[in-house]
A tleap script that builds the chain and sets N, CA, C and O, in Angstrom:
source leaprc.protein.ff14SB
mol = sequence {
  NALA LYS GLY ARG VAL TRP VAL CYS GLU ALA
  PHE ASN TYR ARG PHE ASP LEU ASN PRO GLY
  ASN PRO THR ARG ASP GLU GLY ASP ARG ILE
  LEU ILE LEU GLU ASP THR ASP GLY ASP GLY
  LYS ALA ASP LYS GLU THR VAL PHE TYR GLN
  GLY THR ASP VAL ASN ALA ALA LEU GLY ILE
  ALA VAL LEU GLY ASN ARG VAL ILE VAL SER
  CYS SER PRO ASN VAL PHE VAL PHE THR ASP
  GLU ASN GLY ASP ASP LYS ALA ASP LYS LYS
  GLU LEU LEU PHE THR ASN ILE ASP GLY GLU
  GLN SER ASP HIE ALA VAL HIE ALA PHE LEU
  CPHE
}
set mol.1.N position { -0.890 2.595 13.347 }
set mol.1.CA position { -1.083 3.862 14.045 }
set mol.1.C position { -1.627 3.600 15.443 }
set mol.1.O position { -2.542 2.795 15.616 }
set mol.2.N position { -1.060 4.285 16.448 }
set mol.2.CA position { -1.501 4.162 17.851 }
set mol.2.C position { -1.404 2.728 18.358 }
set mol.2.O position { -2.141 2.346 19.267 }
set mol.3.N position { -0.506 1.928 17.783 }
set mol.3.CA position { -0.350 0.544 18.227 }
set mol.3.C position { -1.466 -0.379 17.797 }
set mol.3.O position { -1.623 -1.469 18.347 }
set mol.4.N position { -2.238 0.044 16.823 }
set mol.4.CA position { -3.360 -0.759 16.336 }
set mol.4.C position { -3.033 -1.360 14.983 }
set mol.4.O position { -2.092 -0.930 14.316 }
set mol.5.N position { -3.806 -2.349 14.579 }
set mol.5.CA position { -3.645 -2.982 13.277 }
set mol.5.C position { -4.846 -2.604 12.410 }
set mol.5.O position { -5.999 -2.759 12.811 }
set mol.6.N position { -4.544 -2.110 11.220 }
set mol.6.CA position { -5.587 -1.759 10.262 }
set mol.6.C position { -5.665 -2.869 9.219 }
set mol.6.O position { -4.636 -3.329 8.723 }
set mol.7.N position { -6.880 -3.300 8.883 }
set mol.7.CA position { -7.089 -4.461 8.019 }
set mol.7.C position { -8.026 -4.102 6.867 }
set mol.7.O position { -9.075 -3.486 7.061 }
set mol.8.N position { -7.616 -4.506 5.659 }
set mol.8.CA position { -8.512 -4.460 4.498 }
set mol.8.C position { -9.154 -5.829 4.403 }
set mol.8.O position { -8.483 -6.810 4.081 }
set mol.9.N position { -10.418 -5.906 4.674 }
set mol.9.CA position { -11.143 -7.168 4.603 }
set mol.9.C position { -11.413 -7.508 3.135 }
set mol.9.O position { -11.643 -6.617 2.316 }
set mol.10.N position { -11.384 -8.792 2.813 }
set mol.10.CA position { -11.661 -9.232 1.441 }
set mol.10.C position { -12.694 -10.355 1.446 }
set mol.10.O position { -12.499 -11.386 0.802 }
set mol.11.N position { -13.773 -10.157 2.161 }
set mol.11.CA position { -14.848 -11.153 2.224 }
set mol.11.C position { -15.464 -11.367 0.847 }
set mol.11.O position { -15.796 -12.493 0.478 }
set mol.12.N position { -15.614 -10.290 0.095 }
set mol.12.CA position { -16.237 -10.350 -1.229 }
set mol.12.C position { -15.212 -10.529 -2.352 }
set mol.12.O position { -15.461 -10.132 -3.490 }
set mol.13.N position { -14.086 -11.113 -2.036 }
set mol.13.CA position { -13.015 -11.300 -3.017 }
set mol.13.C position { -13.451 -12.200 -4.161 }
set mol.13.O position { -13.841 -13.350 -3.958 }
set mol.14.N position { -13.378 -11.659 -5.351 }
set mol.14.CA position { -13.677 -12.396 -6.589 }
set mol.14.C position { -14.980 -13.195 -6.524 }
set mol.14.O position { -15.027 -14.359 -6.924 }
set mol.15.N position { -16.014 -12.570 -6.027 }
set mol.15.CA position { -17.294 -13.283 -5.928 }
set mol.15.C position { -17.848 -13.657 -7.292 }
set mol.15.O position { -18.606 -14.620 -7.404 }
set mol.16.N position { -17.483 -12.911 -8.337 }
set mol.16.CA position { -17.956 -13.253 -9.683 }
set mol.16.C position { -17.306 -14.534 -10.205 }
set mol.16.O position { -17.893 -15.231 -11.034 }
set mol.17.N position { -16.089 -14.854 -9.725 }
set mol.17.CA position { -15.405 -16.078 -10.145 }
set mol.17.C position { -15.681 -17.249 -9.203 }
set mol.17.O position { -15.389 -18.398 -9.537 }
set mol.18.N position { -16.238 -16.964 -8.037 }
set mol.18.CA position { -16.536 -17.993 -7.037 }
set mol.18.C position { -17.985 -17.860 -6.574 }
set mol.18.O position { -18.234 -17.508 -5.421 }
set mol.19.N position { -18.940 -18.137 -7.457 }
set mol.19.CA position { -20.349 -17.885 -7.131 }
set mol.19.C position { -20.871 -18.689 -5.946 }
set mol.19.O position { -21.913 -18.339 -5.392 }
set mol.20.N position { -20.184 -19.752 -5.539 }
set mol.20.CA position { -20.628 -20.538 -4.390 }
set mol.20.C position { -20.198 -19.965 -3.058 }
set mol.20.O position { -20.692 -20.390 -2.013 }
set mol.21.N position { -19.272 -18.994 -3.077 }
set mol.21.CA position { -18.807 -18.399 -1.825 }
set mol.21.C position { -19.833 -17.412 -1.280 }
set mol.21.O position { -20.531 -16.753 -2.051 }
set mol.22.N position { -19.927 -17.307 0.023 }
set mol.22.CA position { -20.844 -16.310 0.591 }
set mol.22.C position { -20.318 -14.904 0.329 }
set mol.22.O position { -19.114 -14.700 0.173 }
set mol.23.N position { -21.223 -13.944 0.284 }
set mol.23.CA position { -20.847 -12.539 0.094 }
set mol.23.C position { -21.560 -11.688 1.131 }
set mol.23.O position { -22.501 -12.136 1.786 }
set mol.24.N position { -21.102 -10.467 1.267 }
set mol.24.CA position { -21.747 -9.496 2.150 }
set mol.24.C position { -22.234 -8.347 1.274 }
set mol.24.O position { -21.425 -7.613 0.705 }
set mol.25.N position { -23.546 -8.188 1.163 }
set mol.25.CA position { -24.133 -7.171 0.295 }
set mol.25.C position { -23.685 -5.761 0.641 }
set mol.25.O position { -23.589 -4.911 -0.244 }
set mol.26.N position { -23.408 -5.497 1.913 }
set mol.26.CA position { -23.003 -4.154 2.357 }
set mol.26.C position { -21.575 -3.826 1.939 }
set mol.26.O position { -21.138 -2.683 2.068 }
set mol.27.N position { -20.853 -4.812 1.444 }
set mol.27.CA position { -19.486 -4.587 0.992 }
set mol.27.C position { -18.469 -4.957 2.047 }
set mol.27.O position { -18.802 -5.268 3.191 }
set mol.28.N position { -17.216 -4.914 1.626 }
set mol.28.CA position { -16.117 -5.216 2.539 }
set mol.28.C position { -15.864 -4.050 3.479 }
set mol.28.O position { -16.402 -2.955 3.312 }
set mol.29.N position { -15.018 -4.325 4.485 }
set mol.29.CA position { -14.789 -3.339 5.537 }
set mol.29.C position { -13.306 -3.008 5.676 }
set mol.29.O position { -12.430 -3.823 5.385 }
set mol.30.N position { -13.064 -1.803 6.123 }
set mol.30.CA position { -11.747 -1.402 6.598 }
set mol.30.C position { -11.871 -1.427 8.116 }
set mol.30.O position { -12.665 -0.682 8.690 }
set mol.31.N position { -11.085 -2.287 8.766 }
set mol.31.CA position { -11.201 -2.522 10.200 }
set mol.31.C position { -9.993 -1.998 10.960 }
set mol.31.O position { -8.880 -1.958 10.436 }
set mol.32.N position { -10.231 -1.596 12.207 }
set mol.32.CA position { -9.162 -1.254 13.139 }
set mol.32.C position { -9.234 -2.285 14.258 }
set mol.32.O position { -10.252 -2.402 14.940 }
set mol.33.N position { -8.147 -3.031 14.444 }
set mol.33.CA position { -8.073 -4.032 15.504 }
set mol.33.C position { -7.186 -3.490 16.618 }
set mol.33.O position { -6.146 -2.879 16.371 }
set mol.34.N position { -7.626 -3.731 17.849 }
set mol.34.CA position { -6.942 -3.128 18.989 }
set mol.34.C position { -6.878 -4.102 20.159 }
set mol.34.O position { -7.829 -4.840 20.416 }
set mol.35.N position { -5.766 -4.100 20.854 }
set mol.35.CA position { -5.586 -4.880 22.082 }
set mol.35.C position { -5.760 -3.908 23.247 }
set mol.35.O position { -4.824 -3.192 23.603 }
set mol.36.N position { -6.943 -3.881 23.835 }
set mol.36.CA position { -7.226 -2.905 24.901 }
set mol.36.C position { -6.798 -3.373 26.280 }
set mol.36.O position { -6.653 -2.554 27.187 }
set mol.37.N position { -6.590 -4.687 26.461 }
set mol.37.CA position { -6.227 -5.180 27.791 }
set mol.37.C position { -4.780 -5.655 27.894 }
set mol.37.O position { -4.372 -6.188 28.926 }
set mol.38.N position { -3.999 -5.460 26.819 }
set mol.38.CA position { -2.577 -5.741 26.862 }
set mol.38.C position { -2.180 -7.204 26.889 }
set mol.38.O position { -1.062 -7.524 27.293 }
set mol.39.N position { -3.070 -8.109 26.469 }
set mol.39.CA position { -2.720 -9.534 26.502 }
set mol.39.C position { -2.126 -10.034 25.177 }
set mol.39.O position { -1.873 -11.228 25.020 }
set mol.40.N position { -1.905 -9.119 24.229 }
set mol.40.CA position { -1.309 -9.503 22.959 }
set mol.40.C position { -2.292 -9.988 21.919 }
set mol.40.O position { -1.887 -10.416 20.838 }
set mol.41.N position { -3.595 -9.929 22.228 }
set mol.41.CA position { -4.631 -10.358 21.289 }
set mol.41.C position { -5.616 -9.219 21.079 }
set mol.41.O position { -5.990 -8.519 22.020 }
set mol.42.N position { -6.031 -9.046 19.821 }
set mol.42.CA position { -7.020 -8.009 19.524 }
set mol.42.C position { -8.349 -8.375 20.167 }
set mol.42.O position { -8.875 -9.465 19.942 }
set mol.43.N position { -8.886 -7.473 20.960 }
set mol.43.CA position { -10.177 -7.715 21.601 }
set mol.43.C position { -11.206 -6.643 21.244 }
set mol.43.O position { -12.350 -6.697 21.696 }
set mol.44.N position { -10.793 -5.671 20.432 }
set mol.44.CA position { -11.722 -4.631 19.990 }
set mol.44.C position { -11.600 -4.478 18.483 }
set mol.44.O position { -10.498 -4.383 17.942 }
set mol.45.N position { -12.748 -4.455 17.810 }
set mol.45.CA position { -12.804 -4.292 16.365 }
set mol.45.C position { -13.689 -3.100 16.052 }
set mol.45.O position { -14.839 -3.046 16.487 }
set mol.46.N position { -13.157 -2.138 15.297 }
set mol.46.CA position { -13.908 -0.954 14.898 }
set mol.46.C position { -13.992 -0.923 13.382 }
set mol.46.O position { -12.979 -1.078 12.699 }
set mol.47.N position { -15.187 -0.725 12.854 }
set mol.47.CA position { -15.367 -0.601 11.408 }
set mol.47.C position { -15.133 0.857 11.035 }
set mol.47.O position { -15.951 1.727 11.331 }
set mol.48.N position { -13.997 1.110 10.376 }
set mol.48.CA position { -13.656 2.462 9.927 }
set mol.48.C position { -14.504 2.854 8.719 }
set mol.48.O position { -14.967 3.989 8.615 }
set mol.49.N position { -14.702 1.894 7.801 }
set mol.49.CA position { -15.484 2.149 6.593 }
set mol.49.C position { -15.995 0.827 6.053 }
set mol.49.O position { -15.330 -0.201 6.183 }
set mol.50.N position { -17.170 0.851 5.451 }
set mol.50.CA position { -17.717 -0.326 4.785 }
set mol.50.C position { -18.423 0.102 3.515 }
set mol.50.O position { -19.167 1.083 3.507 }
set mol.51.N position { -18.184 -0.649 2.423 }
set mol.51.CA position { -18.861 -0.354 1.170 }
set mol.51.C position { -18.392 -1.265 0.059 }
set mol.51.O position { -17.314 -1.855 0.133 }
set mol.52.N position { -19.211 -1.377 -0.974 }
set mol.52.CA position { -18.848 -2.224 -2.110 }
set mol.52.C position { -17.701 -1.620 -2.923 }
set mol.52.O position { -17.067 -2.317 -3.714 }
set mol.53.N position { -17.438 -0.340 -2.732 }
set mol.53.CA position { -16.338 0.307 -3.450 }
set mol.53.C position { -14.968 -0.110 -2.925 }
set mol.53.O position { -13.954 0.181 -3.560 }
set mol.54.N position { -14.920 -0.785 -1.782 }
set mol.54.CA position { -13.647 -1.298 -1.253 }
set mol.54.C position { -13.635 -2.827 -1.199 }
set mol.54.O position { -12.862 -3.415 -0.443 }
set mol.55.N position { -14.483 -3.468 -1.995 }
set mol.55.CA position { -14.460 -4.934 -2.051 }
set mol.55.C position { -13.079 -5.415 -2.466 }
set mol.55.O position { -12.575 -5.034 -3.523 }
set mol.56.N position { -12.469 -6.248 -1.639 }
set mol.56.CA position { -11.161 -6.846 -1.885 }
set mol.56.C position { -10.062 -5.800 -2.068 }
set mol.56.O position { -9.224 -5.922 -2.961 }
set mol.57.N position { -10.072 -4.784 -1.226 }
set mol.57.CA position { -8.990 -3.795 -1.239 }
set mol.57.C position { -7.670 -4.504 -0.957 }
set mol.57.O position { -7.631 -5.473 -0.200 }
set mol.58.N position { -6.589 -4.019 -1.568 }
set mol.58.CA position { -5.305 -4.706 -1.475 }
set mol.58.C position { -4.251 -3.963 -0.663 }
set mol.58.O position { -3.223 -4.551 -0.327 }
set mol.59.N position { -4.467 -2.722 -0.345 }
set mol.59.CA position { -3.438 -1.986 0.388 }
set mol.59.C position { -4.019 -0.868 1.212 }
set mol.59.O position { -5.078 -0.325 0.900 }
set mol.60.N position { -3.296 -0.526 2.287 }
set mol.60.CA position { -3.745 0.529 3.182 }
set mol.60.C position { -2.531 1.226 3.777 }
set mol.60.O position { -1.528 0.588 4.098 }
set mol.61.N position { -2.635 2.539 3.920 }
set mol.61.CA position { -1.605 3.337 4.586 }
set mol.61.C position { -2.314 4.339 5.483 }
set mol.61.O position { -3.155 5.108 5.016 }
set mol.62.N position { -1.979 4.333 6.765 }
set mol.62.CA position { -2.586 5.251 7.731 }
set mol.62.C position { -1.606 6.386 7.973 }
set mol.62.O position { -0.485 6.165 8.433 }
set mol.63.N position { -2.032 7.596 7.662 }
set mol.63.CA position { -1.193 8.782 7.798 }
set mol.63.C position { -1.950 9.828 8.613 }
set mol.63.O position { -2.633 10.690 8.059 }
set mol.64.N position { -1.819 9.739 9.929 }
set mol.64.CA position { -2.569 10.652 10.790 }
set mol.64.C position { -4.046 10.365 10.691 }
set mol.64.O position { -4.484 9.246 10.961 }
set mol.65.N position { -4.828 11.371 10.302 }
set mol.65.CA position { -6.276 11.180 10.186 }
set mol.65.C position { -6.701 10.807 8.771 }
set mol.65.O position { -7.894 10.731 8.476 }
set mol.66.N position { -5.735 10.577 7.906 }
set mol.66.CA position { -6.025 10.163 6.525 }
set mol.66.C position { -5.610 8.716 6.320 }
set mol.66.O position { -4.586 8.261 6.832 }
set mol.67.N position { -6.429 8.007 5.560 }
set mol.67.CA position { -6.181 6.601 5.280 }
set mol.67.C position { -6.278 6.406 3.774 }
set mol.67.O position { -7.323 6.648 3.170 }
set mol.68.N position { -5.173 5.964 3.176 }
set mol.68.CA position { -5.146 5.695 1.740 }
set mol.68.C position { -5.427 4.214 1.537 }
set mol.68.O position { -4.784 3.360 2.147 }
set mol.69.N position { -6.400 3.916 0.671 }
set mol.69.CA position { -6.803 2.530 0.419 }
set mol.69.C position { -6.757 2.273 -1.083 }
set mol.69.O position { -7.356 3.009 -1.868 }
set mol.70.N position { -6.038 1.216 -1.477 }
set mol.70.CA position { -6.000 0.836 -2.887 }
set mol.70.C position { -6.981 -0.307 -3.123 }
set mol.70.O position { -6.957 -1.333 -2.443 }
set mol.71.N position { -7.839 -0.091 -4.105 }
set mol.71.CA position { -8.819 -1.097 -4.499 }
set mol.71.C position { -9.037 -0.921 -6.007 }
set mol.71.O position { -9.907 -0.167 -6.444 }
set mol.72.N position { -8.234 -1.628 -6.773 }
set mol.72.CA position { -8.221 -1.446 -8.229 }
set mol.72.C position { -9.632 -1.435 -8.814 }
set mol.72.O position { -10.464 -2.269 -8.456 }
set mol.73.N position { -9.891 -0.510 -9.696 }
set mol.73.CA position { -8.973 0.397 -10.363 }
set mol.73.C position { -8.811 1.742 -9.654 }
set mol.73.O position { -8.363 2.707 -10.274 }
set mol.74.N position { -9.161 1.827 -8.385 }
set mol.74.CA position { -9.172 3.101 -7.666 }
set mol.74.C position { -8.204 3.142 -6.489 }
set mol.74.O position { -7.827 2.115 -5.924 }
set mol.75.N position { -7.818 4.358 -6.144 }
set mol.75.CA position { -7.120 4.634 -4.886 }
set mol.75.C position { -7.913 5.742 -4.203 }
set mol.75.O position { -8.105 6.821 -4.764 }
set mol.76.N position { -8.374 5.457 -2.974 }
set mol.76.CA position { -9.185 6.393 -2.201 }
set mol.76.C position { -8.383 6.977 -1.054 }
set mol.76.O position { -7.446 6.361 -0.547 }
set mol.77.N position { -8.773 8.182 -0.655 }
set mol.77.CA position { -8.277 8.773 0.583 }
set mol.77.C position { -9.499 8.992 1.468 }
set mol.77.O position { -10.409 9.742 1.117 }
set mol.78.N position { -9.503 8.327 2.616 }
set mol.78.CA position { -10.555 8.509 3.612 }
set mol.78.C position { -10.006 9.412 4.709 }
set mol.78.O position { -8.844 9.293 5.097 }
set mol.79.N position { -10.845 10.311 5.203 }
set mol.79.CA position { -10.422 11.213 6.270 }
set mol.79.C position { -11.364 11.089 7.445 }
set mol.79.O position { -12.584 11.149 7.290 }
set mol.80.N position { -10.787 10.914 8.628 }
set mol.80.CA position { -11.532 10.926 9.888 }
set mol.80.C position { -11.404 12.339 10.442 }
set mol.80.O position { -10.414 12.669 11.095 }
set mol.81.N position { -12.401 13.164 10.182 }
set mol.81.CA position { -12.317 14.582 10.519 }
set mol.81.C position { -12.546 14.885 11.994 }
set mol.81.O position { -12.145 15.946 12.472 }
set mol.82.N position { -13.192 13.961 12.732 }
set mol.82.CA position { -13.519 14.264 14.127 }
set mol.82.C position { -12.886 13.298 15.133 }
set mol.82.O position { -13.194 13.368 16.323 }
set mol.83.N position { -12.013 12.405 14.680 }
set mol.83.CA position { -11.282 11.531 15.586 }
set mol.83.C position { -12.063 10.383 16.190 }
set mol.83.O position { -11.653 9.835 17.212 }
set mol.84.N position { -13.193 10.000 15.576 }
set mol.84.CA position { -14.016 8.916 16.128 }
set mol.84.C position { -13.726 7.552 15.494 }
set mol.84.O position { -14.480 6.601 15.700 }
set mol.85.N position { -12.645 7.453 14.729 }
set mol.85.CA position { -12.255 6.209 14.052 }
set mol.85.C position { -13.273 5.745 13.019 }
set mol.85.O position { -13.419 4.547 12.780 }
set mol.86.N position { -13.970 6.684 12.414 }
set mol.86.CA position { -14.909 6.424 11.326 }
set mol.86.C position { -14.577 7.384 10.185 }
set mol.86.O position { -14.260 8.551 10.419 }
set mol.87.N position { -14.652 6.891 8.962 }
set mol.87.CA position { -14.388 7.751 7.806 }
set mol.87.C position { -15.514 8.775 7.663 }
set mol.87.O position { -16.687 8.414 7.576 }
set mol.88.N position { -15.145 10.042 7.642 }
set mol.88.CA position { -16.124 11.120 7.463 }
set mol.88.C position { -16.136 11.643 6.031 }
set mol.88.O position { -17.119 12.232 5.580 }
set mol.89.N position { -15.039 11.421 5.331 }
set mol.89.CA position { -14.895 11.955 3.981 }
set mol.89.C position { -14.170 10.922 3.127 }
set mol.89.O position { -13.219 10.287 3.582 }
set mol.90.N position { -14.625 10.758 1.886 }
set mol.90.CA position { -13.975 9.849 0.937 }
set mol.90.C position { -13.681 10.620 -0.333 }
set mol.90.O position { -14.564 11.258 -0.907 }
set mol.91.N position { -12.418 10.553 -0.769 }
set mol.91.CA position { -12.020 11.206 -2.003 }
set mol.91.C position { -11.357 10.174 -2.911 }
set mol.91.O position { -10.714 9.240 -2.434 }
set mol.92.N position { -11.515 10.348 -4.203 }
set mol.92.CA position { -10.850 9.511 -5.180 }
set mol.92.C position { -9.510 10.166 -5.507 }
set mol.92.O position { -9.474 11.241 -6.106 }
set mol.93.N position { -8.413 9.526 -5.116 }
set mol.93.CA position { -7.088 10.080 -5.374 }
set mol.93.C position { -6.723 9.915 -6.839 }
set mol.93.O position { -6.310 10.873 -7.492 }
set mol.94.N position { -6.875 8.697 -7.360 }
set mol.94.CA position { -6.769 8.459 -8.787 }
set mol.94.C position { -7.466 7.156 -9.147 }
set mol.94.O position { -7.819 6.364 -8.272 }
set mol.95.N position { -7.660 6.940 -10.455 }
set mol.95.CA position { -8.430 5.796 -10.933 }
set mol.95.C position { -7.866 5.298 -12.261 }
set mol.95.O position { -6.859 5.805 -12.755 }
set mol.96.N position { -8.530 4.304 -12.823 }
set mol.96.CA position { -8.158 3.708 -14.109 }
set mol.96.C position { -6.821 2.975 -14.063 }
set mol.96.O position { -6.064 2.990 -15.033 }
set mol.97.N position { -6.536 2.339 -12.937 }
set mol.97.CA position { -5.328 1.535 -12.812 }
set mol.97.C position { -5.632 0.178 -13.432 }
set mol.97.O position { -6.536 -0.534 -12.993 }
set mol.98.N position { -4.879 -0.159 -14.435 }
set mol.98.CA position { -5.107 -1.409 -15.150 }
set mol.98.C position { -4.163 -2.494 -14.678 }
set mol.98.O position { -3.079 -2.229 -14.160 }
set mol.99.N position { -4.595 -3.691 -14.867 }
set mol.99.CA position { -3.789 -4.871 -14.607 }
set mol.99.C position { -4.517 -6.048 -15.212 }
set mol.99.O position { -5.706 -5.956 -15.519 }
set mol.100.N position { -3.831 -7.128 -15.383 }
set mol.100.CA position { -4.475 -8.298 -15.962 }
set mol.100.C position { -5.618 -8.762 -15.072 }
set mol.100.O position { -6.654 -9.213 -15.560 }
set mol.101.N position { -5.423 -8.649 -13.778 }
set mol.101.CA position { -6.466 -8.880 -12.785 }
set mol.101.C position { -6.303 -7.788 -11.745 }
set mol.101.O position { -5.253 -7.149 -11.675 }
set mol.102.N position { -7.323 -7.569 -10.942 }
set mol.102.CA position { -7.222 -6.536 -9.911 }
set mol.102.C position { -6.078 -6.828 -8.949 }
set mol.102.O position { -5.526 -5.910 -8.342 }
set mol.103.N position { -5.722 -8.092 -8.808 }
set mol.103.CA position { -4.638 -8.477 -7.903 }
set mol.103.C position { -3.274 -8.002 -8.389 }
set mol.103.O position { -2.322 -7.964 -7.610 }
set mol.104.N position { -3.166 -7.638 -9.665 }
set mol.104.CA position { -1.871 -7.306 -10.241 }
set mol.104.C position { -1.807 -5.841 -10.638 }
set mol.104.O position { -1.149 -5.488 -11.617 }
set mol.105.N position { -2.471 -5.006 -9.899 }
set mol.105.CA position { -2.459 -3.580 -10.201 }
set mol.105.C position { -1.787 -2.852 -9.032 }
set mol.105.O position { -0.584 -3.008 -8.825 }
set mol.106.N position { -2.535 -2.071 -8.276 }
set mol.106.CA position { -1.936 -1.265 -7.198 }
set mol.106.C position { -2.121 -1.965 -5.859 }
set mol.106.O position { -3.154 -2.586 -5.609 }
set mol.107.N position { -1.116 -1.860 -5.005 }
set mol.107.CA position { -1.170 -2.479 -3.683 }
set mol.107.C position { -0.917 -1.420 -2.615 }
set mol.107.O position { -1.621 -0.411 -2.579 }
set mol.108.N position { 0.047 -1.622 -1.768 }
set mol.108.CA position { 0.279 -0.765 -0.608 }
set mol.108.C position { 1.080 0.488 -0.962 }
set mol.108.O position { 1.649 0.600 -2.048 }
set mol.109.N position { 1.105 1.414 -0.025 }
set mol.109.CA position { 1.820 2.661 -0.165 }
set mol.109.C position { 2.830 2.792 0.960 }
set mol.109.O position { 2.625 2.279 2.060 }
set mol.110.N position { 3.910 3.479 0.675 }
set mol.110.CA position { 4.943 3.698 1.670 }
set mol.110.C position { 5.406 5.138 1.570 }
set mol.110.O position { 5.725 5.622 0.483 }
set mol.111.N position { 5.442 5.822 2.700 }
set mol.111.CA position { 5.889 7.223 2.712 }
set mol.111.C position { 7.039 7.360 3.687 }
set mol.111.O position { 7.575 8.454 3.861 }
savepdb mol mol.pdb
quit
């Protein structure tokens, strides 16, 4: 959206299976990367949302001011109500998505 790249960070990916890896207590982030000077490299990073509820999210779809994020067993809809590139509202779209591992459940969305 708007020529930017949206990223689901997975810093806390499978921390229970990799106890030696560093973790971030505040949780993973949904980031917006932007090239503000036109050199082809992202030079601005905005944290749209951060929380343990999106640890190792696997998919993202940006639809106007709504952002759908899949993070098994949940799918969330975040809404930026005031246009400041920060999530103002979080809703649970659906839950209880099963898979043998979280990696094999829900991923990206396409509309």
